[in-house]
N, C-alpha and C positions, 0 to 999 in steps of 0.2 A: 589454329591456336596462335595467340600473339606471343611474340618474343620481344620483350622490352629491352632496349639498349640505352645505356647512358653514354652520351657523347661528350666530348670536351666542351667547355664554355657553357654548361648548363642546358644544352640542347637535347631534347628527348624526341625519339621517334619510334614507331613500331615497324616491324619488318614488312607489313602489308601496305604501308603508306609512305611514299617518298617525301611527303611534306613533313617538315620538322617544326616544332614550336620552340621558340627561344624563351626560356625563363630568365628573368632578370631579378637581381636582388633589389628589394625595396625594404629598408629597415632590416629586420631579422629573418625575413622569409623570401622565397623565390616565387615570382608571379609571371604569368603570361597574360597580356592584355590584347584581346582581339580588337583590332581597329577597323577592319574593313567589312567583316561579316556580321550581320545582325540576325539573331535567331531567338527562338522562344527560350524561356528558362529551362524547360525540359531538355531541349536540344543542347543547350550550353552545358548541362550536367553531363550528358553523353560525350560531348566533344572534349571537355576537360579530362574525363576519365580515360578517354581513348589515348590521350597524350600524357598519361602518368600524373594527372592532377585531380583536383576537386575544385568546385567553385570556392572562391576565397572566403575564408572565415576570418572576419576582422575581430580581434580579441581585446583591443585596448585603444584608448584615445591616441596614444603614440603611433600605433599602427595605422589608425584612421588618418591621422595628420600626414604621415609619410606617404600613404597612397594618394590622398587628396593633393598634396604638394606635387607629387609626380604627375598626376593627371593634368593639373594646371600647367606645369612646365611643358608637357607634351601638347598643349593647345586644345585640350578638350573644353568645349564651350557649354553654354546653357542648354543646348539641345542634346547633349550626351546622356545616354542611359546605359548603365553597365551592370549586368547581373552579378550577384554574389550569393553565397550560401545563405539559407534562411527561408523558412516558409511557416505558415500557420495552418497547414492542411488538417491537422487533428482538432485543434481548438482555436477559434478566432482570436487573434491578437496574442496568442501564446506562441511566439516564434521559436522554432527549433532549428538547429544546425543540421543540414544534410551531411556535412563533413564529419561530425563526430556523434551525431544523434542526441545531443544534449540541448537544453534550453540555451538561448543566446546569453552569454555572460556579459556582453557589451553591445550597446546599440548607440547610434548617433543619428537619431531621427531628425528629419527636417521638421520645421514648425507645423503643427496640426497633423502630424503623422504618428502612427499609421491611421489610415482612414478606410472607409468602405469595407467594413467587415463582411465576410461572406462573398466578396467579389474580388478583392485584391489580396492575393495570398503569398506572393513571392517578393523578395527584397532586391532592389537595385540601388545603385548610387546615381545621384543626379547632382548637378551643380546648382546651388542656391547661394546667391550673393558671391562671396569670395572663397567658398570651399565646397567640397563634395559632401553630401549627407545621404542618409538612408531614407528610402521611401518604399512603401508597399505598392505593388502594381499587378495588373492582370498577367498571369504567368504565360499566356499565349502571345503576348505582345512581343515584338522583335526588338532586340537590343544587342549591344556588344556584350562581352563577358570578361570576367577577371578570374583566371584559373590560378590556383595555388599549388605548387609542387607538393605531391603527397609526402608525408613524413609520419610523425607520431600522431597526427590529428584524426586518424581513423577511429571508429568506434572502439571504446575500451571498457574494460571491466570497472565498475564503480562500486563494488561491494566491499 
């Protein structure tokens, strides 16, 4: 059984793994961005949850800009691919959040995106021109990932 511990400075770890993930504040939320490991969208979901988070759910233009600016400042280039929450497994081009189970309230698609219905089901960020934008991609492709520390964003009653 896992025992989650909150450590100082926003570091989370479980008692079975000595590795800790450092969550940093970007805008109003706390995130962990994996820089060295590239995994599938499915693996990134598991890893984020293992360390007390979910794949990031970007909910506004302000949040998207803050994340994009951070990634640019950290030197992510045009080759960067970063998994975030969102997929269209149920209905093509009807993207839902894995984080809260609701349709995405905000998107910032790159030009001509999303494309390839029935093939590309998962959302990642990529750099186009001078900013990061959303793109749909094959879920089994390998990419870095952006975790968001869990808070109120879990599934909630909407009745």
